[in-house]
C-alpha positions in Angstrom: 64.4 -21.2 -51.3 63.2 -23.5 -54.1 65.1 -23.7 -57.4 63.3 -23.6 -60.7 63.8 -27.3 -61.1 62.5 -28.1 -57.7 59.4 -26.0 -58.1 58.6 -27.5 -61.4 59.1 -31.0 -60.0 56.9 -30.3 -57.0 54.1 -28.9 -59.0 54.4 -31.7 -61.7 54.1 -34.4 -59.0 50.9 -32.8 -57.6 49.4 -32.5 -61.1 50.3 -36.1 -61.9 48.7 -37.2 -58.7 45.2 -36.0 -59.9 45.7 -37.7 -63.3 46.8 -34.8 -65.4 48.9 -35.9 -68.4 52.0 -33.9 -69.4 52.3 -32.8 -65.9 55.9 -31.5 -66.2 55.1 -29.4 -69.3 52.0 -28.0 -67.6 54.1 -27.2 -64.5 56.5 -25.3 -66.6 53.7 -23.4 -68.4 52.3 -22.4 -65.0 55.7 -21.0 -63.9 56.1 -19.3 -67.3 52.8 -17.6 -66.7 53.5 -16.6 -63.1 57.0 -15.3 -63.8 56.5 -14.0 -67.3 59.3 -16.3 -68.4 59.9 -18.3 -71.6 60.0 -22.1 -71.4 63.6 -21.9 -72.7 64.5 -19.8 -69.6 62.9 -22.2 -67.3 64.9 -25.1 -68.7 68.2 -23.1 -68.9 67.9 -21.8 -65.3 66.6 -24.9 -63.6 69.2 -24.5 -60.7 68.4 -20.8 -60.1 66.4 -19.8 -57.0 62.8 -18.6 -57.5 61.5 -15.5 -55.7 58.9 -16.1 -53.0 56.4 -13.9 -54.9 56.7 -16.0 -58.0 56.3 -19.2 -56.0 53.1 -17.8 -54.5 51.7 -17.0 -57.9 52.6 -20.5 -59.1 50.7 -22.0 -56.2 47.6 -20.0 -56.9 47.7 -21.1 -60.6 48.4 -24.7 -59.6 45.4 -24.7 -57.3 43.2 -23.9 -60.2 44.7 -26.6 -62.4 44.4 -29.1 -59.6 40.7 -28.3 -59.5 40.8 -29.4 -63.2 40.3 -25.9 -64.7 41.6 -26.1 -68.2 45.1 -24.8 -68.9 43.7 -22.7 -71.7 41.4 -20.9 -69.2 44.2 -20.3 -66.7 46.6 -19.0 -69.4 43.9 -17.3 -71.4 45.1 -18.7 -74.7 45.8 -21.9 -76.7 48.0 -22.4 -79.7 46.3 -23.8 -82.8 47.8 -24.1 -86.2 50.9 -22.3 -84.8 48.7 -19.3 -84.0 47.7 -18.0 -80.6 44.0 -17.9 -79.8 42.4 -16.2 -76.9 40.2 -18.7 -75.0 37.6 -18.2 -72.3 34.9 -20.4 -70.8 32.5 -19.1 -73.5 34.2 -21.1 -76.3 35.6 -24.6 -76.8 39.3 -24.8 -76.4 40.9 -25.4 -79.8 42.2 -28.9 -80.0 44.9 -30.6 -82.1 42.3 -32.9 -83.6 40.7 -29.9 -85.3 43.9 -29.1 -87.2 43.1 -32.2 -89.2 40.2 -30.2 -90.8 42.6 -27.3 -91.7 45.1 -29.6 -93.3 42.3 -31.5 -95.2 40.8 -28.3 -96.6 44.1 -26.9 -97.7 45.0 -30.1 -99.5 41.6 -30.1 -101.3 42.0 -26.6 -102.7 43.7 -26.4 -106.1 44.6 -22.7 -105.8 45.3 -21.2 -102.4 45.7 -17.7 -103.9 42.1 -17.6 -105.3 39.7 -15.1 -103.8 37.7 -17.7 -102.0 34.7 -17.2 -99.7 34.8 -19.3 -96.5 31.9 -20.0 -94.1 32.4 -21.4 -90.6 29.2 -22.4 -88.9 29.5 -22.5 -85.1 32.6 -20.3 -85.3 33.4 -20.4 -81.5 36.9 -19.0 -80.9 37.4 -18.5 -84.6 40.2 -21.0 -84.8 39.0 -22.8 -88.0 37.9 -19.7 -90.0 40.9 -17.6 -88.9 43.5 -20.4 -89.5 42.1 -20.9 -93.0 42.2 -17.1 -93.8 45.8 -17.0 -92.5 46.7 -19.6 -95.0 44.6 -18.2 -97.9 45.8 -14.7 -98.5 43.1 -13.6 -100.8 40.2 -15.3 -99.1 37.6 -13.7 -96.9 35.0 -15.3 -94.7 32.0 -15.3 -92.5 31.7 -16.9 -89.1 28.3 -17.6 -87.5 27.6 -18.5 -83.9 24.5 -18.5 -81.6 26.6 -17.3 -78.7 27.1 -13.6 -78.4 29.9 -14.2 -75.9 31.7 -16.6 -78.3 31.5 -13.9 -81.0 33.3 -11.5 -78.7 36.2 -13.9 -78.3 36.3 -14.6 -82.1 36.4 -10.9 -82.8 39.2 -10.4 -80.4 41.2 -13.2 -82.1 40.5 -11.8 -85.5 41.9 -8.4 -84.5 44.9 -10.0 -82.7 45.8 -12.0 -85.9 45.3 -9.0 -88.2 42.3 -10.7 -89.9 39.4 -8.6 -88.8 39.2 -6.9 -92.2 38.6 -10.3 -93.9 36.4 -12.0 -91.4 32.7 -11.1 -90.8 31.5 -12.5 -87.5 27.8 -12.5 -86.9 25.1 -14.0 -84.7 22.9 -16.6 -86.2 21.4 -20.1 -86.1 23.5 -22.1 -88.4 22.8 -21.1 -92.0 19.5 -19.4 -91.3 19.1 -16.1 -93.1 22.4 -16.4 -95.1 21.7 -15.7 -98.8 25.3 -16.0 -100.1 26.9 -19.2 -101.4 30.5 -20.1 -100.4 33.5 -21.9 -101.9 34.3 -23.6 -98.6 32.0 -24.4 -95.7 33.5 -25.8 -92.5 32.0 -26.7 -89.1 33.0 -28.3 -85.9 29.4 -28.7 -84.5 28.4 -30.1 -81.2 28.7 -33.9 -81.5 28.8 -35.3 -78.0 25.7 -37.4 -77.2 23.8 -35.6 -74.4 24.1 -38.4 -71.9 27.8 -38.7 -72.4 28.7 -35.1 -71.5 28.9 -35.7 -67.8 31.3 -38.6 -68.4 33.9 -36.4 -70.1 37.0 -35.1 -68.4 36.1 -32.4 -65.9 38.1 -29.9 -67.9 35.4 -30.3 -70.6 32.2 -31.2 -68.7 32.6 -28.6 -66.0 34.3 -25.8 -67.8 33.4 -25.7 -71.5 30.0 -24.5 -72.8 27.5 -27.3 -73.2 25.9 -25.4 -76.1 29.1 -26.3 -78.0 29.2 -29.9 -76.9 25.6 -31.2 -76.8 24.8 -33.1 -80.1 21.5 -34.5 -79.0 20.6 -38.1 -78.1 22.9 -39.7 -80.7 25.3 -36.8 -81.2 24.1 -36.2 -84.8 21.4 -33.5 -84.4 23.5 -30.7 -85.6 24.7 -32.7 -88.6 21.1 -33.3 -89.6 20.5 -29.6 -89.5 23.7 -28.7 -91.3 23.3 -31.2 -94.1 19.8 -29.9 -94.7 21.2 -26.4 -95.3 24.4 -27.1 -97.2 22.7 -27.3 -100.6 22.0 -23.5 -100.6 25.2 -22.5 -98.8 27.9 -24.3 -100.9 28.4 -23.2 -104.5 28.5 -25.8 -107.3 31.9 -27.6 -107.1 32.4 -26.0 -103.6 33.8 -27.9 -100.7 32.3 -28.8 -97.3 34.4 -30.1 -94.4 32.8 -31.3 -91.1 34.7 -32.4 -88.0 33.1 -35.5 -86.5 33.4 -37.4 -83.3 34.8 -40.9 -82.9 32.6 -43.4 -84.8 30.5 -40.8 -86.5 32.2 -40.5 -89.9 30.0 -43.2 -91.5 26.7 -41.7 -90.3 27.7 -38.1 -91.2 28.9 -39.3 -94.6 25.5 -40.8 -95.3 23.8 -37.6 -94.4 26.0 -35.6 -96.7 25.4 -38.0 -99.6 21.7 -37.8 -99.0 22.0 -34.0 -99.3 23.3 -34.6 -102.9 27.0 -34.1 -102.3 29.6 -36.2 -104.0 33.4 -37.0 -103.9 33.1 -38.0 -100.3 36.4 -38.4 -98.4 37.3 -39.0 -94.8 40.5 -37.9 -93.1 42.0 -39.4 -89.9 43.5 -37.4 -87.1 47.0 -38.1 -85.7 45.5 -40.9 -83.5 44.1 -42.7 -86.6 40.5 -41.7 -85.7 38.3 -40.7 -88.7 37.9 -37.0 -87.8 36.9 -35.0 -90.9 34.3 -35.7 -93.6 34.8 -33.8 -96.9 32.5 -33.6 -99.9 31.8 -31.4 -102.9 28.5 -30.0 -104.3 28.2 -31.4 -107.8 28.0 -29.1 -110.8 24.6 -29.5 -112.3 23.0 -28.3 -115.6 
């Protein structure tokens, strides 16, 4: 009978063999899911024997991961901003890179207790909007997405996090039909050039929704649409924060400036890649 440590090692070696990073952590996560154990228990009881039924469940989960199904889909969740978000194949998996946007927005707000209105265009799982509302106790917001299935996931996350009363989630095509202005507008739009999608890791190209990935020929189509709408969505002195792909910050910044926004700033992610472009709508008159 295998011990906990032996099972983790065996699964980790197989995951490593197909090029999966952090194979040991992922092996532990698969065991935790199969056995309903904590990671702490797995580490503490590494010499304990594992029941055959648990081993079989681990093998079934490992087979899915070896086929490069994302861990977030296998587990059904992903942690983001220290919150747990439900994840399905209908939404992008929340990524640590996107936490750069949350941090940047919070640093740019002079009063986190203000009754702010927040708009998230392309809300997906809700990770951006709901993380901001979690940090802004008097804020409320709206999340818009073209995908009805994505909105189901976002609503589930809003309920699970106790934020459903402060988050309106609605179907829509970016800002079309929205007549309100907001203090903060955020978006992580599709920004992968169309021809590059099939070159991405299979966890992304084969399992995540292309609607949330495909940014057109140069990856900038959605930014052109968004920056054309920001002028009537952001209130004077209001903040806009857009996540961008590698090498896109300059082009997106120029689009935002052309839309009449000022105080442009760029924030890098933990890898040093320019990841978020921020700007403010100037006060006129």
